[in-house]
C-alpha positions as CSV (number, residue, x, y, z in Angstrom):
1,M,-25.1,5.0,72.4
2,M,-27.0,1.8,73.0
3,A,-26.4,-1.7,71.6
4,L,-28.5,-4.8,71.4
5,H,-27.4,-8.4,71.1
6,G,-29.6,-11.4,70.3
7,V,-32.6,-9.6,68.8
8,N,-32.2,-11.7,65.7
9,N,-33.3,-14.8,67.7
10,L,-36.6,-13.3,68.6
11,W,-38.1,-14.0,65.2
12,H,-36.6,-16.3,62.6
13,P,-36.9,-15.6,58.9
14,D,-37.4,-19.3,58.1
15,E,-41.0,-19.6,57.0
16,S,-41.3,-23.1,58.4
17,I,-40.6,-21.7,61.9
18,G,-42.6,-18.5,61.3
19,M,-42.7,-15.9,64.1
20,T,-41.8,-18.4,66.8
21,P,-39.0,-17.0,68.9
22,L,-35.9,-19.2,68.9
23,Q,-34.8,-17.8,72.2
24,R,-35.8,-14.8,74.3
25,D,-32.4,-13.7,75.7
26,V,-31.6,-10.2,74.5
27,Q,-28.8,-8.1,76.0
28,V,-29.1,-4.3,76.1
29,R,-26.1,-2.2,76.7
30,A,-26.2,1.6,77.3
31,Y,-22.8,3.2,77.0
32,P,-21.6,6.1,79.2
33,P,-21.1,9.3,77.3
34,G,-17.6,9.8,76.0
35,K,-16.1,13.0,74.7
36,P,-18.2,14.9,72.1
37,F,-17.6,13.7,68.6
38,E,-15.8,16.2,66.3
39,S,-17.1,14.8,63.1
40,S,-19.7,12.4,61.6
41,D,-16.8,10.2,60.5
42,E,-15.6,9.9,64.0
43,F,-19.1,9.0,65.3
44,V,-19.6,6.4,62.6
45,A,-16.2,4.8,63.3
46,V,-16.8,4.7,67.0
47,F,-20.4,3.5,66.6
48,K,-19.4,0.6,64.3
49,K,-16.5,-0.5,66.6
50,V,-18.4,-0.2,69.9
51,V,-22.0,-1.0,69.1
52,G,-21.1,-3.3,66.2
53,H,-18.9,-5.4,68.3
54,F,-21.5,-5.7,71.1
55,G,-24.2,-6.6,68.6
56,A,-22.1,-9.3,67.0
57,V,-20.7,-11.0,70.1
58,G,-22.6,-9.7,73.1
59,D,-19.6,-8.3,74.9
60,D,-17.8,-4.9,75.0
61,V,-14.8,-4.3,72.7
62,V,-11.6,-4.8,74.6
63,D,-10.4,-1.2,74.4
64,L,-13.8,0.4,75.1
65,E,-12.5,3.3,77.1
66,Q,-10.0,4.3,74.4
67,W,-12.9,4.3,71.8
68,L,-15.1,6.4,74.1
69,D,-12.5,8.9,75.1
70,G,-11.3,9.5,71.5
71,T,-7.8,7.9,71.8
72,R,-8.4,5.2,69.2
73,W,-9.9,7.7,66.7
74,S,-6.9,10.0,67.1
75,E,-4.6,7.0,66.5
76,I,-6.5,6.1,63.3
77,Q,-6.4,9.7,62.1
78,A,-2.6,9.9,62.7
79,K,-2.0,6.7,60.8
80,Q,-4.1,7.9,57.9
81,A,-2.2,11.2,57.8
82,E,1.0,9.2,57.8
83,I,-0.1,7.1,54.9
84,E,-1.3,10.1,52.9
85,K,2.1,11.8,53.4
86,L,4.0,8.7,52.2
87,E,1.7,8.5,49.2
88,Q,2.5,12.2,48.4
89,D,6.2,11.6,48.7
90,L,6.1,8.8,46.1
């Protein structure tokens, strides 16, 4: 996965400014491969959390290793299963 931060400042949508860059600082982050994804849902969740966070703030998510190694996804899945069981018991 790769992430970009600051690209939105290269060209501004304001017509009065036109295509003049507001700034030229762009950060590029290439992430090391983690474990293979078991589903598209897992990939989307990890991508949104890891790449989305970097794109928004320009820094890695605090628990990056746990997202890349699948720990956080497993925790989310376990909580979801717990919620579904409680809903069934109602």
